[in-house]
N, C-alpha and C positions, 0 to 999 in steps of 0.2 A: 504494499499501500501505500502511497505518495505521500510526502508532506502535504498538509491544506494548501493551496494556491500553486504548486507544482504541476505542469502537466506531466501527463504519465502518458506512452504507450498505448497501453489498451481503451483508457480513454477518449484522449486525445488526438493521436496521432495515425494507429490502426485504422479506425474509422475513417479517417481522409481518403484511404486509399481502395477503391474499388475494385471488384471483381476485376472486370477488364483490364486495369492497370495490373493487378497482380498475375492475370494471365499471361501479360504482355513481356512480365520481366522471369517467370519461374526458372526460363533457361540460364538465368545467371543468378537468382537470387530471391527469397519471397516476402514481397510486401509485408504480408501479415505475420512474419516471422519476429518479433523483439530481438533474436541475437543477430538476425538478416540485415535488418535495417540498421540497427547499432552500429555492426560491422562496416556496412557502406554508408552512413549517415554525409558523410562529407559530400559525398559524390552525388546522393541521392539530392541534397540541398541545392548543389550546383545545378542542377538538373533542371529543378523545379522551379528555383529562382531566376534563372535565364528563361523560363517558358518552353523548355526541350522536351520536358516531361510535364505531365503527360501528353501523349501526342496529340490527342483531340482537342484540346485548350488550356490555356494558364490557369491554376489556381489563382484563388483572390490574394489579395494582398495580407487579409487576416490568416487565411490556410497559412500562408509561405509564414507568416511571423509567427504562428503557433507551431510549426516544424522548428523554426531559428530559435522559438523560445524554448522548447524540449532538450535540445541539442545544448545550448547555454547551461540549462539547468541539470545537466548530467545524465541526460538521457535515461530518467526513471523508467521502469516498466510498467 
């Protein structure tokens, strides 16, 4: 369980990745896996921040900020 106010993977990050996002990336890693996303967080963030991922449209500024906050907070499960 995360500390109050800290973003967590299960509550805040995992829901951002849709089934189609997961399926598109499964050959490289699983976007629904905490360990996989934690291990590739910097690369995932770069792709999302530039709009290269997901391939069908950019995340909102709020979604990008949520991912950034989770990374900065220590990537709580």
